[in-house]
N, C-alpha and C positions, 0 to 999 in steps of 0.2 A: 188734050190735057194739061193743069199747069204742071210742070214739073216738083215744085215745088210744094204742094200740096202731096203728091205721089208718093217723095220722099219721105214725109211729115208721117203721114197714114199706115209706110211699109216700117217705120220704126215703131211707132207704136204698135202696129199688129209685133212685133220682136219682141221688144217687153213685154206684153201681153201676155205673149208667146212664155219666155222666161219666169215673169211672177207665175205664169201657173202652173211650170214645172217646176218650180222655188213651191209652191203650197203643196201641190202632191206629194212628194218629198215631204216635206215635215209633217204633213196630218199623214203619211202613211208610217214612217219611224216612231212618231208619238207614240199611235196607236198599237206597235210590234214590241219597241222596247218600254214604252214609259215610263217616267218620271215617280212612281206612288213605289213605295216600300211594301207588300210586296206586290208585284204587278199582278191580277188577277189574272187573266192568259197567259200568262208564261208561267205560271208555279198551276193552277190547276187542271187548265185544260193543254197540258205540253204535249200530246197526245196531240191533237188538232191545232196547236198554233203552223205557222207558215213563215215562212222565211218573205220576208217583201224585199228583199235586194236585186232579185231576177225582174222583177215586173218594175220595178226602179229604174232599173238601168236601160229597160225595153222605150222607160216614157222618155228619158234621158237624151238616151239614142237619135229617138225620134225630133224632141226638142229642139237638140243642135244639128238634124239634118236637118228641119226647115231654117235654122237662122243661118243657116251656109248658104243653100237659097237663097234666103232673103237677104244678104249679106250681099252677093253675087248682083242678083237687082240692083238694090241699092247704088253696088259702084258700077254699073253698065250704066244707069240713070245719070248717074253723076258726067262720067266719062262725056257723054253724048250728049 
Protein backbone atom coordinates (compact mmCIF):
# COMPACT_ATOMS: atom_id res chain seq x y z
CA UNK A 1 0.00 0.00 0.00
CA UNK A 2 1.18 3.50 -0.76
CA UNK A 3 2.68 5.08 2.38
CA UNK A 4 1.86 8.61 1.32
CA UNK A 5 -1.82 7.79 0.80
CA UNK A 6 -2.04 5.96 4.13
CA UNK A 7 -0.35 8.84 5.96
CA UNK A 8 -2.75 11.37 4.47
CA UNK A 9 -5.74 9.15 5.20
CA UNK A 10 -4.72 8.81 8.84
CA UNK A 11 -4.16 12.56 9.13
CA UNK A 12 -7.57 13.20 7.60
CA UNK A 13 -9.18 10.74 9.98
CA UNK A 14 -7.49 12.43 12.92
CA UNK A 15 -8.72 15.85 11.81
CA UNK A 16 -12.23 14.49 11.34
CA UNK A 17 -12.24 13.02 14.85
CA UNK A 18 -10.95 16.29 16.28
CA UNK A 19 -13.62 18.27 14.41
CA UNK A 20 -16.38 15.88 15.52
CA UNK A 21 -15.32 16.15 19.18
CA UNK A 22 -15.23 19.95 18.95
CA UNK A 23 -18.68 19.99 17.36
CA UNK A 24 -20.17 17.73 20.04
CA UNK A 25 -18.65 19.94 22.75
CA UNK A 26 -19.94 23.13 21.19
CA UNK A 27 -23.49 21.86 20.63
CA UNK A 28 -23.83 20.40 24.13
CA UNK A 29 -22.39 23.44 25.91
CA UNK A 30 -24.50 25.84 23.85
CA UNK A 31 -27.60 23.80 24.68
CA UNK A 32 -26.82 23.57 28.39
CA UNK A 33 -25.65 27.11 29.08
CA UNK A 34 -27.29 28.96 26.16
CA UNK A 35 -26.61 32.52 25.12
CA UNK A 36 -30.13 33.86 25.46
CA UNK A 37 -31.27 35.60 28.63
CA UNK A 38 -32.96 33.89 30.40
CA UNK A 39 -32.25 30.40 29.13
CA UNK A 40 -35.58 28.60 29.35
CA UNK A 41 -34.10 25.16 29.98
CA UNK A 42 -32.01 26.28 32.97
CA UNK A 43 -34.55 28.49 34.71
CA UNK A 44 -37.92 26.84 34.26
CA UNK A 45 -36.91 23.20 34.20
CA UNK A 46 -33.99 23.34 36.64
CA UNK A 47 -35.06 20.07 38.27
CA UNK A 48 -34.64 18.30 34.92
CA UNK A 49 -31.40 20.03 33.93
CA UNK A 50 -28.34 17.79 33.74
CA UNK A 51 -24.72 18.92 33.74
CA UNK A 52 -23.16 18.01 30.36
CA UNK A 53 -19.55 18.18 31.58
CA UNK A 54 -19.16 14.49 32.64
CA UNK A 55 -20.46 13.30 29.27
CA UNK A 56 -18.19 15.71 27.41
CA UNK A 57 -15.18 14.59 29.43
CA UNK A 58 -15.86 11.00 28.41
CA UNK A 59 -16.22 11.99 24.74
CA UNK A 60 -13.02 14.03 24.88
CA UNK A 61 -11.11 11.22 26.61
CA UNK A 62 -12.20 8.76 23.92
CA UNK A 63 -11.21 11.20 21.17
CA UNK A 64 -7.79 11.79 22.76
CA UNK A 65 -7.23 8.03 23.09
CA UNK A 66 -8.03 7.48 19.41
CA UNK A 67 -5.81 10.41 18.41
CA UNK A 68 -2.92 9.00 20.46
CA UNK A 69 -3.27 5.66 18.68
CA UNK A 70 -3.41 7.39 15.30
CA UNK A 71 -0.32 9.42 16.22
CA UNK A 72 1.55 6.26 17.15
CA UNK A 73 0.54 4.67 13.84
CA UNK A 74 1.69 7.75 11.94
CA UNK A 75 5.03 7.82 13.74
CA UNK A 76 5.57 4.13 13.05
CA UNK A 77 4.57 4.59 9.42
CA UNK A 78 6.99 7.46 8.89
CA UNK A 79 9.92 5.60 10.48
CA UNK A 80 9.53 2.36 8.61
